N, C-alpha and C positions, 0 to 999 in steps of 0.2 A: 481544533482549527487555530488559525492565527492570520493576521493581516499586518504588513508593514507599510506605513506611509511615510514618504520622504518628500521634503520640499526641494523642488529642482530650481525653481527661479522665483524671485520676488520675496516679499515679506509677508508673513501671515501672523495672525494672533490665534492663539489657542485658548478657548474659553468654554466653560460649562454654563449654559444659559440659566440653569435653575440654582446655581450656587452664588453666593455673595462674594466669592473671591475675584480679585482682578485678573483680567486676561493676561496670558504669558506671551511675550514676544517669541515668535517661532520663525526665524529667518531661513534663508537658503541653506541647505545641508542639515536641517533639524530632521529628527526621525520620531516616529510614534509607532510603537509596536503594541498590538492587542492580541491577547490570546484568551482562550476560555476553555474550560473543562470542569464542569460542574455548575454551580448555581450563579456564579458571578464572574464578570470579566477581569482580567489583570492587564495592566498596562505598563509600558516602560517609555519614558520620554528620553530621547537621546540615548546616553549610555548609563543612565541611573539604574537603580534596582527596580525590579518589577514591583508593582504595588496593586492592591485591589482597587478597582474602580467602583466607587460608591454611587456614582451618578447613573443617569439613564441616557443623557444626551450630551454631546460635546460638538464644537464647531471649529473648523479651521477657516478663519475669515481672511480673505485676501485683502491686503492693505495697498491701495493703489490700483492701477489699471492692468498691469501685467504681472503674471505669476502662474506657476503650475506645480503640480505635485504628481508623484507616482504612487500607485497601490500595487503592492505585490502580494501574491497568494501562494499558498503551500503547492498548488499544481504548477507552479513555475511561471504563471502570468505576471506580467508587469505592464500596467497600462498607465499612461500619462494623461493628465487632465488639466484643463484651464479652470479658473474660477475658484469658488470656495467648496468646502465639504462639510456635510453634516453627518455625524455618526450617531447611531442610537442603539441601545441594547434592548432587543425584543426577542421573546421566545427562544431564549437561549443562544443567540447569535447576534452578530453586529451587522447592522444594515447601514450602507453608505448611500448618500444622496449628493451627487455633484450639482452644485448651484453655479449655473453658467449663464452668460449672456445668450440671448436667442441665436444671434448670428454665429457665435463661436460654437453653440451646440450643433448647428447645421454644418459646420466645417468637420465635425466628427460623425456625421450622419451620411451626407451625400457620397463621400468616397467608399463607404462600406455597403451602402445600398446599391451603388453602381461600382465604378472604379476610377482612380485617378488617371489610368491610362486612356480613358475616354477624352481627356483634355486635348490630346494631340489633334484628333479628327472628329471628335464628337462633342465639342464644348457646347453645342446648342442642346444636345441631349442632356448634358450635365446640368444645364441652366434649367430645363424643364423639370429635372429630378430636384433641383434646389427649390423651385416654386412649389412643387407637390409636397415636399418634405416640410417646407415652411407653412403651407396651408394645412397640413395635417397637425403640425405643432400649435398653431393658432387655434384651430377648432378644438383640439384635445385639452388645451390648457385653459380654455375659457371657464371651465367649471372645476378643474382639478390641476394644480400646477406641476404635478409629477407625471413624467413619462418615463417608462421603463427602457431599458436598453435591450430589450428582447424584441426581435422581429415577429415573434409569435403573438405578442401583445400590442406593441407599438412599433417603434422604428429601431433598426440596428444602430448603435451608437459605440464607438470605440475611441472617444476623446482625441488627444493629439496624436496618437499612434498612426492614425491613418490620414492625417492631414497631408495635403500635397497640392497638385494642380487643380484639383476640384475645388479648391477655395476660390479660384478665379470666377467659377460659376455661382458660388454663394454670394461673393462681392458684386458680381454684375447684376444680380437680381435682388439686391438688398431690399427688404421690405415688401416684395411683390408676393401676393397670394392670389388665388382663384376664388371667386365668389359666385354664389347663385345670382342669376339676373333678376329674380323677383325679390328675394329676401335680403339680399346683400350680405348673407352669412358665408363664411368659409364652406366650400363644398366638402362633402364627405368622400 
C-alpha cells in the first residue's frame, strides 16, 4: 500500500515528536509519500529518494490559522482536510489522524450526514443536524479525543471535500448542543 499527502494551502512543519531533530518547513506544494511492504515503512519527501522511516510517529503541524492538505490512496480516493495530521506506524500500516478545530470538523460532517442541497429549502433541518452532530462530538470526546470517520462507529466525515452550503448551518448554530435537563450533560 501507499499514501500520498500534499500540502494544498498554508504552511506546515513536518516533525517526528520522539526524535531530537528540528522540524522541517513543509510549505504549500510539499509532498510526503509513504509506502510499506514488509516490516517497516518507507517515505519520500518531495522528490527525494525513498528512505526507511525509523520512527513510529510523525506530525504535519499547521502554522497559522488557515491550511489544508490532501490524502491520496491507491484506490483513487483523494480527500482534502483542514488542520494538522498525525501519522503513526502500527500493525504493519500507517494510521492517519486529522487534528482539526471542532467547528471545522462539523463542516465535514453535516453535509455528508445529510446534504448540502438541503440548504436551499431545508436550512433549519441542517441546523438541527449541526446541533445533533456537535452534541455527539462533545459527548464522545469528553473521555476520548478521537472520533472515527465511520458512520458505523461514529459520524461520517469527509473533510473539505463535502463542504458547501451546509457550512451556513454549522456557523449559525456555533457552540450549540443539546443537554439533559437534569444532569446538564450532552444527550446521547
